[in-house]
C-alpha positions in Angstrom: 45.0 8.2 -7.8 45.1 4.5 -7.1 44.7 2.4 -9.7 41.7 -0.1 -10.0 42.0 -3.3 -11.2 39.1 -4.0 -13.6 40.0 -8.2 -12.9 37.6 -8.4 -9.8 34.4 -6.3 -11.7 35.5 -8.5 -14.8 35.0 -11.8 -12.5 31.6 -9.9 -10.8 30.6 -9.2 -14.6 30.9 -12.6 -15.6 29.4 -14.3 -12.9 26.1 -11.6 -13.5 26.2 -12.8 -16.8 25.2 -16.2 -15.5 22.2 -15.2 -14.0 20.7 -13.9 -17.2 21.7 -16.7 -19.6 18.5 -18.3 -21.6 18.7 -21.8 -19.7 18.6 -20.2 -16.2 16.0 -18.1 -17.3 14.0 -20.6 -18.5 14.5 -22.7 -15.3 13.9 -19.9 -13.0 10.4 -19.7 -14.5 10.2 -23.7 -14.8 10.7 -23.4 -10.9 8.1 -20.7 -10.3 5.5 -22.1 -12.6 5.8 -25.6 -11.1 6.1 -24.0 -7.3 4.2 -21.2 -7.1 1.7 -20.8 -10.1 0.1 -24.2 -11.0 -0.5 -24.6 -6.8 -2.0 -21.6 -6.7 -4.6 -22.4 -9.5 -5.0 -25.8 -8.4 -6.3 -24.5 -5.1 -7.9 -21.2 -6.8 -9.9 -23.6 -9.4 -11.2 -26.3 -6.7 -11.9 -23.4 -4.1 -16.3 -23.4 -3.5 -17.2 -20.5 -5.2 -18.7 -18.6 -1.9 -14.4 -18.2 -1.2 -14.2 -16.8 -5.0 -16.4 -13.9 -4.0 -15.5 -13.4 -0.7 -12.0 -12.6 -2.2 -13.0 -10.3 -4.4 -15.1 -8.4 -1.8 -12.1 -8.5 0.3 -10.1 -7.0 -2.2 -12.8 -4.8 -3.0 -12.8 -3.4 0.6 -9.1 -2.5 -0.1 -9.3 -1.1 -3.0 -12.5 1.5 -1.4 -10.2 2.1 1.7 -7.1 2.8 -0.3 -9.0 5.2 -2.3 -10.8 6.8 0.5 -7.1 7.5 1.8 -6.0 9.1 -1.5 -8.7 11.2 -1.9 -8.5 12.1 1.7 -4.8 13.2 1.6 -5.4 14.9 -2.1 -8.3 17.0 -0.5 -5.9 17.8 2.5 -3.5 18.6 -0.1 -5.2 21.1 -2.0 -6.7 23.1 1.3 -3.0 23.5 2.8 
């Protein structure tokens, strides 16, 4: 049975733990908020009302199509 060196495992663990330190998590959230969430909110806030309705209708159509597909599969599975 070959011996397993724990040093590479320990080094990898130490490296991975750095991704979960509070300062690193705060930095990731800060980056997300500044680069993704705030620009998306600003675009949404300045969009005209008709654009909001257009997005809502598109999501509703997508939801209806997915539901119909799922129901179709469920009905098909019950028949088999």
